[in-house]
N, C-alpha and C positions, 0 to 999 in steps of 0.2 A: 580185306581184299582176297579174292579167290584166285586159284591158279589158272583161270581162264582169261586173265588179263592179256591184253594185246599190246605189244611193244613195237614201236616204229624205229627202224635203224636206217638213218641216212648214210650215204657213203657205204652202202652195204656190200659192194664188191671190192672195197678197199681192205687194207690189212686190219685196222682196228675194228671197223664196222663188221667185216666178214667174220672175224673171230668172235665178236660179241653176239652176233645173231646165231651162230652155231652153238654157243654155250647156252643161250636161252632155249633153243630147240631141244638140246640134249637134256635140259632140266624140266622139260614138259610144258614150257610156256608157248603161247602163240606169238609169232613174230612176223612183222611185215617189213619187207625190204624195199626201200626206195632206191631205184636205180635210174641211170640216165638213158640206158638203152638195153634192149634184149640182146644177150650174147651168151657165150658159154658159161660165164661166171653167174649170170642171173639165172640161167636154166639150172645150174648146179644148186643154187639156193632153193629154187622151187622143188627140186628133187629131194632136198633135205627136209622139206616140210614148210618152208617159208611161203607166205603170200607175197607176191612180187607186184609192185606198182611202178610204172615208168612215169617219171615226172622230173621237172626242172625246179631246183630250189628257188629260182627267180620268178616262178609262175604261181601267182596267188591261187588260182583255181586248182592247179595241179597239187599244190601243197595242201590246200583245204581238203581235197579228196583223200590225200595220203594220211592225214591225221584223224580222219573220221573214225570214231570208236576206239581210239588209242588211249591207253592209260599213261604211258611214259614213252619218251622219245630220246634217242641219241642224235644230237645235231652236230654234223661235221661238214665243213666247207673246205674245198681244196684251196691251195695258195694261188688263187686267181682273183681278179677284180670282182667286186660285188658282194663281199661278205656282209657288210652292214645292211644292205638292201635285203639280202636273203634272210638275215636274222630277224629283221622287222617283219618280213612276210611270214616266217615261221611263227613268230610270237603272236601275230594277229590271228593266224589260222588256228594255232593251238588254243588260244583263248576262246575263240568261237566254238571250238569242238569240245571244250571241257577237258583238255589234256591236263593231267595232274602234275607231271614232273618232266624235267629235261636234264640230261647230262650233256654238257657243252664242251666240245673239244676246242680248247684254246691253245696257248703255247707259253713257254716259260718266259719269253721276252715281251709278253703283252703288258704294256703300261702306257700311261698318257704321253710320256716323253720319248717313246721309242722312235728311233731313226727309221726303222722299217715301217713302210706304210701298212703292210699286212699285220704286223704286230700291234700297231696302234688300232687298226680296225678290229682285231680280236678283243682288245681292251674295251672298245666302244660296244662291241657285241655283248660282252659280259654285262656291261652296265644296262643295256637294253633289256636283257633277260632278267636282271635283278629287279627291274621295275614292274615285272609282271607278277601274277599270283602263282606262277609255277613254282613248285619245289625245284630249286635250281642248284646244280653242282657244276663247277668249272674245273676242268682238268688242264694242267699246264705242264706237259711233258718237256723234258730236255730233248736233245737230239736222239732220234730213234736209232736203235742198233741196226735197223735195216738200211740206214744211210751208208754203212760201211761197205757192203757188197755193191751198192749202187755207185759209189764213188771210187770203187776199186779198179785198179788196172793190173793185169797180169801179163808179164812178158819175160821170156827166157826162163820160165819156171820160178820166177820170184814175183812177189806182190808189192804194189806201190799205192800209197795214198798221197795224192798231191792236192793239198787243201790249204785254205787261208786262215788256219786257226792258231798259228803261232804256238805258244807254249801253254795255251789255255787248257782247262780241264773240265771233264764232265763224266757222269756215270751213265753210259748208254742204256736206254730203256727199250726193251723189245715190245713189238706190237701185241704179241700174245699176252703179255702181262697187263698191258693197258686194257685189252679186251676183258680180262677178268674183273678189273675194277669197274669198267662200264656196266657189265652185266650185273654185278653185285649191287651197284647203286641204283640201277633201274628197278631191280626187284624190291629193294628196301630203301627208298629215297629219303625218308624222314630224318635219319640221323645225319645226313649229309647236306641238308638244306643250307644254302648260302656258303657252303665250303668251297675253298679254292685249294685244290690239291696239286702241288708240284709233284711230278712223277719222275723218279730217278731209278736207275739200276742200283746194284748193291755196292759197287766199288768205283770211286772217282779216279780217273786216269787222264793223263795227257795223251796226245796221239802217238808219241814215241812208245809209251807204255801199251797203248792199244795195239800198235804194230807188233810189239813183243808178245802180247797175249795171243794174237792171231797166229804168229809164227809158231808158237808152242803147240797149237792145235793142228795147224795145217801141215806142219812138217817141212816147211821151206822158208827162206828168208822173206821178211816183210819190211818194207821201208816206209817211213813217213818223210815226205818232202814238203816242208812248209813253203807256201808261195804267198805273193802279195794279194790283197783284196782286189786291187785294180786289175791284175792279170787274170784272176779268177773270173771277175765279172765280165771283162772284155771277151774272154774265151767263151763264156756261156752265151753272151749275146751273139757272137759270131756263129755259134752253132744253132741259133734259132730259138733259144729258150725265151719264154714269155718275159718281157721287161719287168712286169710286176714281181715275178718270182726272183729274177736276178737282183732287183733292188732290195728285196727282202733278204736274200742270202748274203749279199754284200754287207748289209747293215748288221745282221745277226752274227756274221763273222767277227765284226768289231765288238759286239756285245760279248761274244764268246771269249775273246782275248781279254775283255775287262771283267770276266768272272760271272757274268749273268747266268750262264748255263751250269755253273759249278754246283756241287753239293750232292748229298745222297739222303735217303730217308727210307722208312719201312712202310710207306703207304700201300704199296702193292701187296705186301704180306698181310697187313692189318685189314685192308678193305677187300682185296681180291682173294685172300685165303691161301696164298702160296708165295714163297720168297721170289723176288725178281731174278731173272736169269742174269748171270755174269756174262762178260764178253766171251769167255772161253766156252761156256755152256751154249751160248747163242751160236758160236762158230761151229761147234760140234753138230748142232741141230740143222744148221744151214750150210754145211760144208760144200754141198753141190753148187751153191750160189757163188762161191769163191773160185770155182774152177775156170770160169771165164771172166772177161773184163766187164765192168759196168760201162756207162756212157763215156768214160774218160773225159770228164769235164775239162781238164787242162792237160793235154798230152805232153809227154816229155819233149823238151826242145832238143 
């Protein structure tokens, strides 16, 4: 294979897809960004050297055009209804176009018996892709480190995480580290064919320890306030979040408490070529994101 291969990145304006496409461009590869609309983010990708196509993952004709001439693709669907349909559409279009490989963004809770509809759909999507001739790699990340500033509330100079995770543990994984794995597998898919890679950060923590790590970097108190799953879900629904997302988050909160998200490994370093960021390193790099509050999923009573 020569360096004129063309790689398709879906979710190209998102954190993992955006990082992967920039890495590919920096390394001299051609990259095509599939986006849902033209905006500042898609224009920035075009300025960086990407070919930009506007298409919907649920539109067979649009996806068929997007995969034309592509060697490998990163497939990423948001936590919204329609994942299995989109996976079938992608698989069919990719087969017709002669795409050689796919890196599939799944999640650590993906399994047949998952309580989350989205997690079960990810498991089904994996099985669909496994039945194709594509060189297929599935990524199953634990909770992203980016979840922390999104779920963060800052008031009176102190930080708060009000989340339904009890005393469960995980090793937060930054999007930038996932992007390195995605780019590496796209460029050299053969060693990773049929691999299922759980993606973790370097240190497993509970949310009390995460709060302590953030406090040490940010220089002010940070508090973890565990709440009930029912309160969390009801508050999100009241604030207008998509019911599919709320059903997912409520069920993975239970999974989290039961240890499904726990563990750590060195996949990021071995495949992506660099050790994964710790919570402290992530907070230093994203300090500005902690200066204001996130959506405040469940405000203090």
